[in-house]
N, C-alpha and C positions, 0 to 999 in steps of 0.2 A: 503494500501500499504506498503509496506517494504521500509524504508529507513535509509540510512548511517547515524549516529550521534555520534557526537564525545563531548566530553568535552572540551570546549573554554577554562575556568579558575576555578580554586578551591580556595579553603580559604578562602570563603565568610561566613558570617554569615547566613544572610536571605535575598535573593536578591529580591527585589521589583520595580513595574516601570519602566522597562526596557522601554527606547527612542533611537532611531537613529538620529544623528545629526551630522553633518560633520565629518563623518568618522569612527566614534566613539560609543559606546552603552552605553548610560548615563543610570544608575540605582541607585535605593535607598537601602544601606544595612541597615537594620532596628539597628541589635544590635553593630554594629559598629558606629551608631550614624552620617552616613558620606554617600553624596551623590558622588558615583565613576564613572568611565569610563574603557571602556576596547575596545581596537581596534581588528582587527581579527586574530592580531599576537598575542593575549593573555595578554598582556602588561596591566595589570590593575595598574591605578591612584587614589588616591582620589583627589576630585576635591573640595572639601570643608566639613568640619564636623560642628554638629551642638553641642553645647555645652550640653545640658540639655533636649534632646529631638529626639527621630526617627523619621527620615523622610521618607515619602511614595511618593502619585503622585508626579508627575512631569508634565512642561509641560511651552513651551517658549511664550511670548505676542508678538507682532508684531515687537517692539522695541528694541526684544531679552533679556529682562528680562526672567529670569527662576521662577517660581513659583514652592512653595515646599509644598507639606503639612507637617506641624509639628503635629503628631498623637496624644501626650496625653494632648498637649495644646491646640487641635484644632483649628488649626489656618493655616493660609496660608501664609507663608512666599515670598518675593519678592526679588532675589539676581539680583543687577543689575550687566549689563555689566562691571562695573568698579569693582564689587565682593563686595559693600556694601551690607547688610543683612537688611531690615526693616519690619516690619508686614503688612502683605495686606491687608487681612481678619480675623477675628473673626467668627468662624464656632461656637461656642458653643449653641448660641441661638437655631440651627438647629441640630446639631450631638449630641446623645445620649449618644455616648461613645468614641473610639478611629475614631478618623477619618482616612481614609483610602486612597484608589486611586482617581485618577482625571483627566479627561480630560481639556485640554484648546483649545478654540474653535480660530479661525482665526481672532477675535476681540478684542482678550484678555481675555474675559470672559472662564468661568469655572465650572464644576458639579463635585461635590464629595460626595462620599458615607461616609457611617461610620459603625461599629461593629453595633451599636444599643444597644450592653449588652455586658458585660463581656463572651465572645463567649468561650477563652481557659478554662476558670476557670469553665463554665456551661460543657465543653465537657469534662474535667477532673472528674468532680462529677457524669454527668449522662451518658457520651460516645455521640459520635458524631452524632450518627443515633437519639436518644434523641431529640439532640438539634434541629437536620434538622426538626423533627417533632412536636416539640412546642418552640417557643421561641418568642419575642417582634419584631415588626416590627419598622421600622425607617425612617425616611425621607429622600429625596436627598436635597442638597442646590446649590443652584447657585450663584457664585461669578462675580458678575459684574466687568467689566474693572475697576473701579473705585475702587472696594472691597467689595461694598455693597454685604450682604448675606441673601435670603430670600429663602424660601422651595418651592420648585418647584414640589413635588411629595410626597405622602406619603403611608403608607403601604408598605413599601419596606422591603424583605425579606434579609439584609446584602448586600445593594449596592456596587459591586464591581467594576472591570474594566469597562470603558466604553471607545465608539469609535463614531467619529461624522462620516457621511456619505460625501462622496469627496464633494456633492451641498452644504453642510452645513446645510441638512435641516430634517437629523435625527439623533437621538441620541439610541443607544443601550446601555444599561445596563447588566453588569452581575449581576441576585441576586444569591448570592451563596447558600441560605440555602431555596431558592424557586426551585432549581436548573431549571433555566428559563432566557433565554436570553429575555428582556423586551424592546421593541421598543414605543420612543415619537416622534412626530413631532416637530420641535423647532422653534417659532415665530420670528418674527423680532426684537423682546425684549429679546429674550431668555427665554421666557416662555415656558411650554411644554402642549403638550395636544395630543389627539388621542393614548390614552396608550393602547398597546396590546400587548400579545406574541408574539412575532417574533421566536422564535424557542424552546420547551422543551427540555432539555440535559439530565435529568436521565436517567441512572443509573451516572452518573457525574454530577461535578456540574463546574459553571465557576467561575472562582478565576480572574486573569488579563485575558485580550483579545486583538485581535489585528482583524485588517479587509484587507483581502486581495482584488485585482483588480477585482476579479470576482463576488465579493459582500457577500463572506460567511466569515465567523468569525471561527478563531483559539481560542481556549478556552485551557486556562490551567487547569489541572484538580488536586485539591488539594486533593482528594480521592484516587487518584491512580496514577500513573508513567508515565503521558502521557499527550500528547496535542492533541487536536481532532478538525476537521476542519468541519463545522456544517453549513448547506445553510438554508436559512430561511424556516419554518417549522419543523424544527429537523431532517433531512437525514444529518447523521454523513458521511462525504465524503472522509474523511482520518484519518488518526491516527499517531503518531509519538510517539515511546517508549523514557521514559528518563530515567536517571541511578538514580533518585528519585523521590519522590513525587513531584511537578509541580505545582507552584503558579503565574508564570508569562509568557508572551509571548510577542515577538514583532518581528515584521518583518525589515529586513535592510539590510544592506552592497551594495556593490557599485549598484546591480541589485533591490534591494529589496526581492531578494529571499531568503534571511538567515534568518531560523525561529530560534530565540533565546529564552532559553528556561531556566526559572529560577527554581534551583531546592534546595531541602533542607530535611533531613531527616524528620523533625518535623516542625508544624509551633507554636508549642507550645514554650511558651518565655523562659521556664525554659530550655529546653530540644535545643532549637537552639540556645539560648546565651550561652550554656555550654562551645562549642567547635566551632572553623570555619568552618564548614562541606557544606556550600553553595557553590553548581556549577553551571556555565552555561554552557548547552548542547545546541549545534547548529545543524541544517542539512537544507539541500539545498531543496526548495520547488518548486512547477511550478507556480504559482499564485504571481506577487509582493504585496508590501504593496500598500494600497491606505487608504486615510482619513487622521483623526487624532485619537490617536496621531500618 
């Protein structure tokens, strides 16, 4: 289906982990080392910066604290409502390389993925398709509300964007390098079971993802300039073209039907950090946001 898209804002380095909250889209700008936000009027503001690392996954706990993945240090920070920042969790016992996206559940627990290896270096050496075909697997981390970290799934192929269904019972994870969405049943203690392929996505690869009220998942496709709406089983229900390669997406706006798409020319750090060419594209879609984040 053809949809009208427009650029909401530009001048970012590499936007990731978009989350709609209180009338603004919050997101991480990797190479600015900052968490930022933007309204539908396009006014970007820096909410806060990290001194020594790039932020990635974001999510709020029930008391209003913001959890932020600190990528290279492989940890989760907690920013209290008064702005104080503390270390909430150490992901290094589980994360093999850079920590990445995260979804926070209704109780303040969270699930976080990681690269598993130096993807960008390997992609430059061998090419992206070779890395898709041959790469190390990694684990998915569970962060309890008190900050305790455990591994809840192994043999994950670059676990990336994740969503939790509105009933809180199912976690869907985008495995970028397996080109699939993988689902788990969530236990009362946050443990996972019932692993299954929710949808194959090839020739697209899921990076950031979000869930709509019909139960379909929008995936940002980092190997092409688009977002795609996919239902369980893998049927592509809709696509939206983006102005650049797309790395994350989120539904938001007043009625939850604005699709925010984080785009950039490349994810390679030396290229993405060289100049602020990242953008946020938006389009209006039919089915509104559902679940978490």
